PASEBA-1860 file (N, C-alpha, C; in nm, 3 decimals):
! residues 108
1> MTTILLLL> 0.071/-0.112/-0.022/-0.030/0.007/-0.009/0.082/0.130/-0.011 ~ 0.200/0.120/0.086/0.287/0.245/0.059/0.346/0.259/-0.077 ~ 0.394/0.141/-0.133/0.408/0.202/-0.306/0.336/0.289/-0.370 ~ 0.190/0.213/-0.355/0.077/0.275/-0.427/0.056/0.432/-0.415 ~ 0.059/0.451/-0.293/0.052/0.594/-0.214/0.161/0.680/-0.259 ~ 0.305/0.629/-0.270/0.432/0.714/-0.318/0.392/0.689/-0.445 ~ 0.338/0.615/-0.540/0.325/0.638/-0.674/0.220/0.745/-0.696 ~ 0.092/0.734/-0.632/-0.003/0.856/-0.639/0.058/0.981/-0.645
9> VSNIFMTF> 0.122/0.999/-0.500/0.146/1.133/-0.490/0.280/1.190/-0.578 ~ 0.374/1.092/-0.609/0.464/1.135/-0.698/0.420/1.181/-0.832 ~ 0.309/1.101/-0.854/0.246/1.132/-0.990/0.182/1.295/-1.000 ~ 0.109/1.288/-0.888/0.056/1.448/-0.884/0.185/1.531/-0.922 ~ 0.266/1.550/-0.844/0.406/1.643/-0.872/0.406/1.629/-1.021 ~ 0.449/1.491/-1.053/0.476/1.480/-1.209/0.408/1.557/-1.311 ~ 0.258/1.561/-1.265/0.164/1.610/-1.354/0.150/1.747/-1.339 ~ 0.200/1.797/-1.243/0.207/1.946/-1.258/0.320/1.996/-1.303
17> AWYGHLNF> 0.469/1.923/-1.297/0.559/1.974/-1.367/0.542/1.960/-1.507 ~ 0.490/1.882/-1.555/0.471/1.848/-1.703/0.370/1.925/-1.765 ~ 0.245/1.928/-1.723/0.134/2.009/-1.761/0.099/2.142/-1.688 ~ 0.131/2.177/-1.580/0.098/2.282/-1.516/0.099/2.405/-1.577 ~ 0.211/2.427/-1.646/0.250/2.552/-1.715/0.177/2.584/-1.804 ~ 0.069/2.487/-1.859/0.008/2.505/-1.989/-0.126/2.630/-1.965 ~ -0.147/2.662/-1.837/-0.230/2.763/-1.770/-0.119/2.893/-1.782 ~ -0.010/2.894/-1.841/0.052/3.025/-1.778/0.161/3.046/-1.933
25> KEAALWKV> 0.081/3.050/-2.029/0.161/3.049/-2.176/0.241/3.175/-2.165 ~ 0.204/3.270/-2.098/0.277/3.400/-2.125/0.410/3.396/-2.059 ~ 0.445/3.310/-1.960/0.577/3.284/-1.877/0.687/3.267/-1.970 ~ 0.818/3.277/-1.949/0.911/3.268/-2.056/0.928/3.103/-2.029 ~ 0.938/3.050/-2.146/0.976/2.910/-2.161/1.117/2.873/-2.045 ~ 1.200/2.957/-2.050/1.322/2.912/-1.978/1.286/2.899/-1.837 ~ 1.185/2.999/-1.787/1.132/2.988/-1.625/1.058/2.884/-1.605 ~ 1.002/2.842/-1.720/0.888/2.735/-1.694/0.967/2.596/-1.658
33> ILISWGIA> 1.063/2.596/-1.769/1.148/2.474/-1.766/1.228/2.463/-1.600 ~ 1.282/2.574/-1.571/1.339/2.569/-1.419/1.201/2.527/-1.316 ~ 1.127/2.599/-1.296/1.013/2.556/-1.227/0.957/2.399/-1.243 ~ 0.942/2.367/-1.354/0.902/2.214/-1.379/1.025/2.129/-1.314 ~ 1.137/2.136/-1.331/1.235/2.083/-1.304/1.223/2.074/-1.165 ~ 1.203/2.189/-1.079/1.205/2.205/-0.938/1.074/2.101/-0.883 ~ 0.974/2.140/-0.931/0.857/2.033/-0.899/0.890/1.876/-0.913 ~ 0.952/1.855/-1.031/0.997/1.729/-1.068/1.071/1.666/-0.958
41> FFEYCLMV> 1.179/1.728/-0.927/1.245/1.679/-0.784/1.187/1.625/-0.696 ~ 1.066/1.671/-0.650/0.985/1.643/-0.533/0.898/1.472/-0.612 ~ 0.857/1.471/-0.732/0.836/1.357/-0.774/0.935/1.239/-0.778 ~ 1.039/1.252/-0.810/1.155/1.179/-0.786/1.192/1.118/-0.660 ~ 1.196/1.242/-0.560/1.179/1.175/-0.436/1.072/1.074/-0.374 ~ 0.984/1.073/-0.423/0.857/1.002/-0.413/0.890/0.851/-0.492 ~ 0.922/0.869/-0.616/0.878/0.776/-0.721/1.022/0.659/-0.723 ~ 1.125/0.726/-0.693/1.233/0.628/-0.631/1.211/0.532/-0.499
49> PANRLGHG> 1.196/0.587/-0.389/1.141/0.499/-0.289/1.027/0.411/-0.334 ~ 0.930/0.448/-0.389/0.809/0.402/-0.430/0.856/0.223/-0.501 ~ 0.915/0.264/-0.633/0.986/0.176/-0.686/1.063/0.085/-0.627 ~ 1.164/0.116/-0.530/1.254/0.058/-0.472/1.183/-0.053/-0.350 ~ 1.071/0.020/-0.289/0.986/-0.064/-0.188/0.882/-0.153/-0.290 ~ 0.840/-0.147/-0.363/0.764/-0.212/-0.454/0.793/-0.338/-0.504 ~ 0.950/-0.315/-0.562/1.009/-0.425/-0.622/1.027/-0.541/-0.541 ~ 0.969/-0.664/-0.579/0.998/-0.774/-0.508/0.853/-0.796/-0.451
57> VFSAFQLK> 0.776/-0.706/-0.416/0.632/-0.756/-0.400/0.580/-0.719/-0.534 ~ 0.590/-0.640/-0.638/0.555/-0.640/-0.786/0.672/-0.649/-0.862 ~ 0.673/-0.728/-1.013/0.755/-0.733/-1.102/0.784/-0.573/-1.128 ~ 0.899/-0.572/-1.192/0.907/-0.411/-1.245/0.814/-0.391/-1.364 ~ 0.757/-0.488/-1.448/0.630/-0.455/-1.518/0.519/-0.423/-1.462 ~ 0.495/-0.487/-1.347/0.372/-0.463/-1.259/0.385/-0.334/-1.225 ~ 0.516/-0.265/-1.174/0.513/-0.156/-1.119/0.488/-0.049/-1.232 ~ 0.521/-0.079/-1.354/0.507/0.025/-1.452/0.360/0.026/-1.509
65> IIQEVITI> 0.284/-0.060/-1.495/0.150/-0.072/-1.553/0.057/0.008/-1.412 ~ 0.113/-0.013/-1.296/0.033/0.049/-1.187/0.058/0.174/-1.204 ~ 0.217/0.223/-1.215/0.207/0.389/-1.231/0.135/0.445/-1.343 ~ 0.106/0.370/-1.441/0.032/0.395/-1.583/-0.115/0.442/-1.546 ~ -0.168/0.340/-1.460/-0.286/0.353/-1.442/-0.308/0.461/-1.360 ~ -0.207/0.475/-1.230/-0.246/0.647/-1.181/-0.232/0.750/-1.240 ~ -0.115/0.732/-1.358/-0.112/0.838/-1.427/-0.238/0.869/-1.490 ~ -0.305/0.783/-1.566/-0.444/0.793/-1.632/-0.553/0.884/-1.541
73> FVFSGFSV> -0.553/0.819/-1.416/-0.625/0.883/-1.329/-0.603/1.035/-1.284 ~ -0.484/1.034/-1.244/-0.420/1.184/-1.202/-0.474/1.291/-1.303 ~ -0.399/1.231/-1.444/-0.409/1.315/-1.555/-0.549/1.353/-1.590 ~ -0.653/1.269/-1.551/-0.775/1.273/-1.616/-0.854/1.379/-1.514 ~ -0.819/1.392/-1.391/-0.871/1.484/-1.284/-0.800/1.615/-1.323 ~ -0.672/1.601/-1.337/-0.587/1.738/-1.346/-0.647/1.822/-1.485 ~ -0.674/1.735/-1.621/-0.700/1.821/-1.727/-0.862/1.856/-1.717 ~ -0.941/1.784/-1.623/-1.086/1.832/-1.601/-1.083/1.975/-1.533
81> FYLGEKLK> -1.029/1.942/-1.406/-1.061/2.031/-1.307/-0.955/2.159/-1.320 ~ -0.802/2.140/-1.357/-0.703/2.231/-1.350/-0.729/2.317/-1.496 ~ -0.704/2.218/-1.606/-0.720/2.266/-1.749/-0.860/2.303/-1.788 ~ -0.948/2.245/-1.719/-1.099/2.270/-1.798/-1.106/2.214/-1.950 ~ -1.050/2.087/-1.952/-1.083/2.013/-2.055/-1.176/1.917/-2.050 ~ -1.265/1.880/-2.158/-1.374/1.764/-2.145/-1.302/1.631/-2.157 ~ -1.372/1.553/-2.071/-1.314/1.398/-2.097/-1.400/1.331/-2.176 ~ -1.380/1.330/-2.291/-1.448/1.255/-2.431/-1.473/1.091/-2.392
89> WNYILGFI> -1.571/1.054/-2.501/-1.594/0.875/-2.443/-1.472/0.804/-2.499 ~ -1.395/0.877/-2.614/-1.294/0.790/-2.668/-1.155/0.787/-2.551 ~ -1.156/0.883/-2.493/-1.079/0.889/-2.388/-1.101/0.787/-2.274 ~ -1.175/0.775/-2.243/-1.260/0.682/-2.146/-1.253/0.543/-2.197 ~ -1.272/0.508/-2.328/-1.231/0.388/-2.385/-1.110/0.357/-2.368 ~ -1.001/0.428/-2.424/-0.877/0.377/-2.399/-0.819/0.364/-2.275 ~ -0.896/0.477/-2.195/-0.847/0.399/-2.042/-0.867/0.291/-2.002 ~ -1.011/0.236/-2.065/-1.058/0.085/-1.994/-0.963/-0.006/-2.074
97> LVLLAVYV> -0.923/0.023/-2.179/-0.814/-0.075/-2.245/-0.689/-0.078/-2.167 ~ -0.650/0.011/-2.121/-0.541/0.012/-2.035/-0.574/-0.044/-1.916 ~ -0.713/-0.069/-1.856/-0.727/-0.159/-1.769/-0.719/-0.273/-1.775 ~ -0.754/-0.308/-1.894/-0.733/-0.440/-1.942/-0.612/-0.480/-1.959 ~ -0.524/-0.392/-1.988/-0.380/-0.419/-1.984/-0.333/-0.456/-1.844 ~ -0.395/-0.392/-1.748/-0.337/-0.412/-1.628/-0.389/-0.584/-1.576 ~ -0.503/-0.629/-1.610/-0.565/-0.732/-1.583/-0.450/-0.856/-1.676 ~ -0.421/-0.812/-1.785/-0.324/-0.902/-1.874/-0.223/-0.910/-1.781
105> VFKE> -0.130/-0.795/-1.749/-0.005/-0.798/-1.661/-0.007/-0.862/-1.563 ~ -0.117/-0.874/-1.474/-0.133/-0.926/-1.354/-0.160/-1.092/-1.356 ~ -0.229/-1.118/-1.475/-0.278/-1.255/-1.485/-0.138/-1.360/-1.488 ~ -0.173/-1.455/-1.414/-0.062/-1.547/-1.378/-0.059/-1.652/-1.514
END
């Protein structure tokens, strides 16, 4: 559970690092890059321990697919509530297909 929580929080930081600047297009690109790197530092401080703690409980492949699912959920909320974008049916279908990938990866 610690691994999942660390992955979740780290992904929130990374989503803001990668996409948070989209609401500030007037800001100079070099400033946006530096701020994004600063935010990403905290993502790494959480992601690395998450993977270190989780490996052994999960395989590296399983850790990656867990992280991708968390990314989709975090990004969906971020894009709807922060960026004001609409969640379309084809996005939802794509996410369902990724969840199917989770089933396949965890199937023995």
